[in-house]
Each structure stands twice: as C-alpha cells, then as structure tokens.
DSSP file (Angstrom, degrees, kcal/mol; ACC not computed):
  #  RESIDUE AA STRUCTURE BP1 BP2  ACC     N-H-->O    O-->H-N    N-H-->O    O-->H-N    TCO  KAPPA ALPHA  PHI   PSI    X-CA   Y-CA   Z-CA
    1    1 A M              0   0    0      0, 0.0     3,-0.1     0, 0.0    52,-0.0   0.000 360.0 360.0 360.0 -19.1  140.6   -7.7   12.6
    2    2 A K        +     0   0    0      1,-0.2     2,-0.3     0, 0.0     0, 0.0   0.867 360.0 136.7  56.6  40.8  141.4   -8.5    9.0
    3    3 A L        -     0   0    0      4,-0.0    -1,-0.2     0, 0.0     3,-0.0  -0.853  62.3-108.3-115.4 153.3  142.6   -5.0    8.3
    4    4 A D    >   -     0   0    0     -2,-0.3     3,-1.5     1,-0.2     5,-0.3  -0.711  21.6-162.3 -83.5 112.2  145.7   -3.9    6.4
    5    5 A P  T 3  S+     0   0    0      0, 0.0    21,-0.2     0, 0.0    -1,-0.2   0.684  89.1  59.7 -68.8 -15.6  148.3   -2.6    8.9
    6    6 A F  T 3  S+     0   0    0     19,-0.1    22,-0.1    21,-0.1    -2,-0.1   0.342  86.6 100.7 -93.4   6.4  150.1   -0.8    6.0
    7    7 A S  S <  S-     0   0    0     -3,-1.5    19,-0.6     1,-0.1    -4,-0.0  -0.147  93.3 -98.2 -79.0-178.6  147.1    1.3    5.1
    8    8 A A  S    S+     0   0    0     17,-0.1     2,-0.1     2,-0.1    -1,-0.1   0.295  85.5 119.6 -84.8  10.6  146.6    4.9    6.0
    9    9 A E        -     0   0    0     -5,-0.3    17,-0.5     1,-0.0     2,-0.4  -0.380  60.9-132.9 -76.5 153.3  144.4    3.9    9.0
   10   10 A L        -     0   0    0     15,-0.1     2,-0.6    -2,-0.1    15,-0.2  -0.905  13.8-148.8-101.3 135.2  145.2    4.6   12.6
   11   11 A F  E     -A   24   0A   0     13,-2.8    13,-2.9    -2,-0.4     2,-0.5  -0.929  14.5-163.2-107.7 117.1  144.8    1.7   15.0
   12   12 A V  E     -A   23   0A   0     -2,-0.6     2,-0.4    11,-0.2    11,-0.2  -0.865   9.0-179.1-107.8 129.2  143.7    2.9   18.4
   13   13 A F  E     -A   22   0A   0      9,-3.0     9,-3.1    -2,-0.5     2,-0.4  -0.968  10.6-158.3-127.6 142.6  144.0    0.7   21.5
   14   14 A V  E     -A   21   0A   0     -2,-0.4     7,-0.2     7,-0.2    -2,-0.0  -0.959  23.5-117.5-120.6 139.7  143.0    1.3   25.1
   15   15 A S    >   -     0   0    0      5,-2.6     3,-1.5    -2,-0.4     5,-0.0  -0.224  31.4-105.3 -69.3 163.8  144.5   -0.5   28.1
   16   16 A R  T 3  S+     0   0    0      1,-0.3    -1,-0.1     2,-0.1    -2,-0.0   0.868 124.6  48.4 -58.7 -38.1  142.2   -2.6   30.4
   17   17 A C  T 3  S-     0   0    0      1,-0.0    -1,-0.3    25,-0.0    -2,-0.0   0.530 107.1-132.3 -81.9  -3.9  142.3    0.1   33.1
   18   18 A R  S <  S+     0   0    0     -3,-1.5    25,-3.4     2,-0.2    -2,-0.1   0.709  78.8 109.2  61.9  25.1  141.5    2.7   30.4
   19   19 A T  S    S+     0   0    0     23,-0.2    19,-3.3     1,-0.1     2,-0.4   0.552  71.3  55.4-101.4 -11.9  144.3    5.1   31.6
   20   20 A R  E     - B   0  37A   0     17,-0.2    -5,-2.6    23,-0.1     2,-0.4  -0.972  60.9-171.4-125.9 137.6  146.5    4.5   28.5
   21   21 A L  E     -AB  14  36A   0     15,-2.6    15,-2.5    -2,-0.4     2,-0.4  -0.991   6.1-166.6-125.8 133.1  145.7    4.9   24.9
   22   22 A R  E     -AB  13  35A   0     -9,-3.1    -9,-3.0    -2,-0.4     2,-0.5  -0.955   6.1-162.0-122.1 140.5  148.0    3.9   22.0
   23   23 A I  E     -AB  12  34A   0     11,-3.1    11,-2.8    -2,-0.4     2,-0.4  -0.986   9.2-170.0-122.3 122.8  147.8    4.8   18.4
   24   24 A L  E     +AB  11  33A   0    -13,-2.9   -13,-2.8    -2,-0.5     2,-0.3  -0.923  15.4 156.9-113.5 135.1  149.7    2.6   15.9
   25   25 A Y  E     - B   0  32A   0      7,-2.2     7,-3.3    -2,-0.4     2,-0.5  -0.991  41.0-116.3-154.5 158.7  150.1    3.6   12.3
   26   26 A W  E     - B   0  31A   0    -19,-0.6     5,-0.2   -17,-0.5    -2,-0.0  -0.855  20.9-171.9 -95.8 125.8  152.3    3.0    9.2
   27   27 A D        -     0   0    0      3,-2.5     4,-0.1    -2,-0.5    -1,-0.1   0.015  53.1 -97.5-110.8  28.7  154.1    6.2    8.1
   28   28 A R  S    S+     0   0    0      1,-0.1     3,-0.1     2,-0.1    -2,-0.1   0.181 121.3  53.0  78.2 -13.8  155.6    4.8    4.8
   29   29 A T  S    S-     0   0    0      1,-0.5     2,-0.3     0, 0.0    -1,-0.1   0.464 123.6 -41.1-122.4  -8.3  159.0    4.1    6.4
   30   30 A G  S    S-     0   0    0      2,-0.0    -3,-2.5    -5,-0.0    -1,-0.5  -0.928  75.4 -58.2 164.3 174.9  158.0    2.0    9.4
   31   31 A F  E     -B   26   0A   0     -2,-0.3     2,-0.4    -5,-0.2    -5,-0.2  -0.592  44.6-158.1 -80.8 142.1  155.4    1.7   12.1
   32   32 A A  E     -B   25   0A   0     -7,-3.3    -7,-2.2    -2,-0.3     2,-0.5  -0.951   1.2-158.9-119.7 142.0  154.9    4.6   14.5
   33   33 A L  E     -B   24   0A   0     -2,-0.4     2,-0.4    -9,-0.2    -9,-0.2  -0.984   6.3-172.8-125.3 126.0  153.5    4.3   18.0
   34   34 A W  E     -B   23   0A   0    -11,-2.8   -11,-3.1    -2,-0.5     2,-0.4  -0.949   8.4-170.5-117.4 137.4  152.0    7.2   19.9
   35   35 A M  E     -B   22   0A   0     -2,-0.4     2,-0.4   -13,-0.2   -13,-0.2  -0.978  12.4-170.7-133.1 143.3  150.9    6.9   23.5
   36   36 A K  E     -B   21   0A   0    -15,-2.5   -15,-2.6    -2,-0.4     2,-0.5  -0.999   8.0-165.1-130.0 131.0  148.9    9.0   26.0
   37   37 A R  E     -B   20   0A   0     -2,-0.4     2,-0.4   -17,-0.2   -17,-0.2  -0.962  11.0-144.7-117.2 129.8  148.6    8.2   29.7
   38   38 A L        -     0   0    0    -19,-3.3     5,-0.1    -2,-0.5    -2,-0.0  -0.755   3.3-159.6 -91.8 138.0  146.1    9.9   31.9
   39   39 A E  S    S+     0   0    0     -2,-0.4    -1,-0.1     3,-0.0   -20,-0.0   0.835  84.8   4.0 -85.0 -35.3  147.1   10.6   35.5
   40   40 A K  S    S+     0   0    0    -21,-0.1     2,-0.1     2,-0.0    -2,-0.1   0.697 119.1  54.6-123.2 -31.1  143.7   10.9   37.1
   41   41 A E        -     0   0    0    -22,-0.1     2,-0.3     1,-0.0    -3,-0.1  -0.286  68.5-124.9-100.5-176.7  140.9   10.2   34.6
   42   42 A R        -     0   0    0     26,-0.1   -23,-0.2    -2,-0.1     2,-0.2  -0.958  24.4-110.5-129.0 149.2  140.0    7.3   32.3
   43   43 A F        -     0   0    0    -25,-3.4     2,-0.4    -2,-0.3    27,-0.1  -0.542  35.3-114.8 -73.4 142.6  139.3    7.2   28.6
   44   44 A S        +     0   0    0     25,-0.2    27,-0.2    21,-0.2    24,-0.1  -0.653  50.3 156.7 -75.7 133.7  135.7    6.5   27.6
   45   45 A W        -     0   0    0     -2,-0.4     7,-0.1    25,-0.1    25,-0.0  -0.973  48.2 -89.9-157.5 143.8  135.5    3.2   25.8
   46   46 A P        -     0   0    0      0, 0.0     6,-0.1     0, 0.0     0, 0.0  -0.284  27.6-147.0 -58.3 140.4  132.7    0.7   25.1
   47   47 A R  S    S+     0   0    0      4,-0.1     2,-0.3     5,-0.0     3,-0.0   0.846  76.7  81.9 -76.9 -35.3  132.5   -1.9   27.8
   48   48 A K  S  > S-     0   0    0      1,-0.1     4,-1.7     2,-0.0     3,-0.4  -0.561  74.9-142.0 -77.6 132.6  131.4   -4.8   25.5
   49   49 A V  H  > S+     0   0    0     -2,-0.3     4,-1.5     1,-0.2    -1,-0.1   0.868 100.0  57.7 -60.8 -38.6  134.2   -6.4   23.7
   50   50 A E  H  > S+     0   0    0      1,-0.2     4,-0.5     2,-0.2    -1,-0.2   0.880 108.4  46.1 -62.4 -37.9  132.1   -6.8   20.5
   51   51 A E  H  4 S+     0   0    0     -3,-0.4    -1,-0.2     1,-0.2    -2,-0.2   0.848 118.4  41.0 -72.4 -34.9  131.5   -3.0   20.3
   52   52 A A  H  < S+     0   0    0     -4,-1.7     3,-0.2     1,-0.2    -2,-0.2   0.561  92.3  86.5 -91.5  -9.8  135.2   -2.1   21.0
   53   53 A Y  H  < S-     0   0    0     -4,-1.5     2,-0.3     1,-0.3    -1,-0.2   0.934 108.5  -7.2 -61.0 -50.0  136.8   -4.8   18.8
   54   54 A S  S  < S+     0   0    0     -4,-0.5     2,-0.3    -3,-0.1    -1,-0.3  -0.916  76.3 148.5-152.3 121.9  136.7   -2.8   15.5
   55   55 A M        -     0   0    0     -2,-0.3     2,-0.5    -3,-0.2    -3,-0.0  -0.977  39.2-118.0-148.6 159.1  135.0    0.5   14.9
   56   56 A N        -     0   0    0     -2,-0.3     2,-0.4     0, 0.0    -2,-0.0  -0.864  26.4-169.2-102.9 132.5  135.5    3.6   12.7
   57   57 A L        -     0   0    0     -2,-0.5     2,-0.1     4,-0.0    -2,-0.0  -0.923  16.8-130.8-117.5 145.3  136.2    7.0   14.2
   58   58 A T     >  -     0   0    0     -2,-0.4     4,-2.2     1,-0.1     5,-0.2  -0.418  31.8-105.5 -82.1 168.4  136.2   10.3   12.4
   59   59 A H  H  > S+     0   0    0      1,-0.2     4,-2.2     2,-0.2     5,-0.2   0.909 123.7  51.2 -59.5 -42.4  139.0   12.8   12.9
   60   60 A A  H  > S+     0   0    0      1,-0.2     4,-2.3     2,-0.2    -1,-0.2   0.892 108.5  50.9 -64.0 -40.3  136.7   14.9   15.1
   61   61 A Q  H  > S+     0   0    0      2,-0.2     4,-2.6     1,-0.2    -1,-0.2   0.897 109.4  50.7 -65.1 -39.9  135.8   11.9   17.2
   62   62 A L  H  X S+     0   0    0     -4,-2.2     4,-2.4     2,-0.2    -2,-0.2   0.921 109.9  50.1 -63.5 -43.3  139.5   11.0   17.8
   63   63 A E  H  X S+     0   0    0     -4,-2.2     4,-1.4     1,-0.2    -2,-0.2   0.924 112.3  47.1 -59.7 -44.8  140.2   14.6   18.8
   64   64 A L  H  X>S+     0   0    0     -4,-2.3     5,-2.5     2,-0.2     4,-0.7   0.907 110.1  53.3 -64.1 -41.5  137.3   14.6   21.3
   65   65 A L  H ><5S+     0   0    0     -4,-2.6     3,-1.0     1,-0.2   -21,-0.2   0.916 109.3  48.4 -58.7 -44.6  138.4   11.2   22.6
   66   66 A L  H 3<5S+     0   0    0     -4,-2.4    -1,-0.2     1,-0.2    -2,-0.2   0.770 108.6  55.0 -68.2 -25.6  141.9   12.5   23.3
   67   67 A E  H 3<5S-     0   0    0     -4,-1.4    -1,-0.2    -5,-0.2    -2,-0.2   0.574 123.6-104.1 -82.2 -10.2  140.4   15.6   25.0
   68   68 A G  T <<5S+     0   0    0     -3,-1.0     2,-0.3    -4,-0.7    -3,-0.2   0.546  71.2 143.7 101.6   8.5  138.5   13.4   27.4
   69   69 A V      < -     0   0    0     -5,-2.5     2,-1.4    -6,-0.1    -1,-0.3  -0.620  56.7-121.0 -83.1 140.0  135.0   13.6   25.9
   70   70 A N    >   -     0   0    0     -2,-0.3     3,-1.3     1,-0.2     4,-0.3  -0.667  32.2-178.4 -80.1  94.9  132.8   10.5   26.0
   71   71 A I  T 3  S+     0   0    0     -2,-1.4     3,-0.3     1,-0.3    -1,-0.2   0.632  73.1  67.6 -72.2 -13.5  132.2   10.2   22.2
   72   72 A F  T 3  S+     0   0    0      1,-0.2    -1,-0.3    -3,-0.1    -2,-0.1   0.562 101.5  46.2 -85.9  -8.1  130.0    7.1   22.7
   73   73 A Q  S <  S+     0   0    0     -3,-1.3     2,-0.4     2,-0.0    -1,-0.2   0.410  90.6  99.8-108.2  -2.0  127.3    9.2   24.4
   74   74 A I        -     0   0    0     -3,-0.3     2,-0.6    -4,-0.3    -5,-0.0  -0.703  57.2-159.1 -86.8 133.6  127.3   12.0   21.9
   75   75 A K        -     0   0    0     -2,-0.4     2,-0.1     3,-0.0     3,-0.1  -0.954   8.6-158.2-115.9 116.6  124.5   11.9   19.2
   76   76 A A        -     0   0    0     -2,-0.6     3,-0.1     1,-0.1     2,-0.0  -0.388  32.5 -84.0 -85.0 166.1  125.2   13.9   16.1
   77   77 A H        -     0   0    0      1,-0.1    -1,-0.1    -2,-0.1     2,-0.1  -0.355  54.9 -98.0 -63.5 149.8  122.6   15.2   13.7
   78   78 A S        -     0   0    0      1,-0.1     2,-0.4    -3,-0.1    -1,-0.1  -0.420  36.5-111.8 -69.7 145.7  121.5   12.6   11.1
   79   79 A T        -     0   0    0     -2,-0.1     2,-0.4    -3,-0.1    -1,-0.1  -0.667  32.9-146.4 -79.1 129.8  123.1   12.9    7.6
   80   80 A L        -     0   0    0     -2,-0.4     2,-0.4    -3,-0.0    -3,-0.0  -0.783  14.4-171.5-100.2 140.3  120.6   14.0    5.0
   81   81 A T        -     0   0    0     -2,-0.4     2,-0.4     2,-0.0    -2,-0.0  -0.996   4.4-162.8-129.3 138.7  120.7   12.8    1.4
   82   82 A F        -     0   0    0     -2,-0.4     2,-0.4     0, 0.0    -2,-0.0  -0.949  13.1-136.2-123.0 140.6  118.5   14.2   -1.3
   83   83 A A        -     0   0    0     -2,-0.4     2,-0.3     1,-0.0    -2,-0.0  -0.773  26.2-118.8 -93.2 138.8  117.7   12.7   -4.7
   84   84 A C        -     0   0    0     -2,-0.4     2,-0.6     1,-0.0    -1,-0.0  -0.584  22.2-137.7 -75.7 134.9  117.8   15.0   -7.7
   85   85 A M              0   0    0     -2,-0.3    -1,-0.0     1,-0.1     0, 0.0  -0.835 360.0 360.0 -95.2 126.7  114.5   15.4   -9.5
   86   86 A S              0   0    0     -2,-0.6    -1,-0.1     0, 0.0    -2,-0.0   0.445 360.0 360.0 -94.0 360.0  114.9   15.3  -13.3
C-alpha cells in the first residue's frame, strides 16, 4: 500500500466473509487494534479488489460503515468551489 503505518491514519480491514471489521492505528506508544464482529449482517465493502485495496474514508463515512450503512451506494452533493473576482 506504500502508506506510513506510524501516521495518524486508520487502516480498516474487512474479513473475506465481511462479518468482521478491524481498525489498526498507531497511538504514539504502540499499535492498537479495534475489532467489530457482526452476528447476523455483513459489512458493505467493494467486491473488486482494486476498489477495496486502498481508499480514503471520511470520519462520517467510517461512522456510517460501522452503523451498517452501505457507504458505497450513497451519493453526496458535489463540492462547490468559487473563484474570487478581483
């Protein structure tokens, strides 16, 4: 993945059966691992390996993912940018 494991990033992994999700992160004193296992449902996750290999999630998307929402089918409003006229 060519990412720095000692950065402030969270690394999220889902099991093949998509019933377990693990979050790995560095907390300045060591690595911490958080796990959630679903008893009846499955986590939504891209089927294609290329799509799931490395992606960026926002804090809100991670919260929705943990709540069971399929974040990959949600379409947010487009971000608008405006240029200042001088």
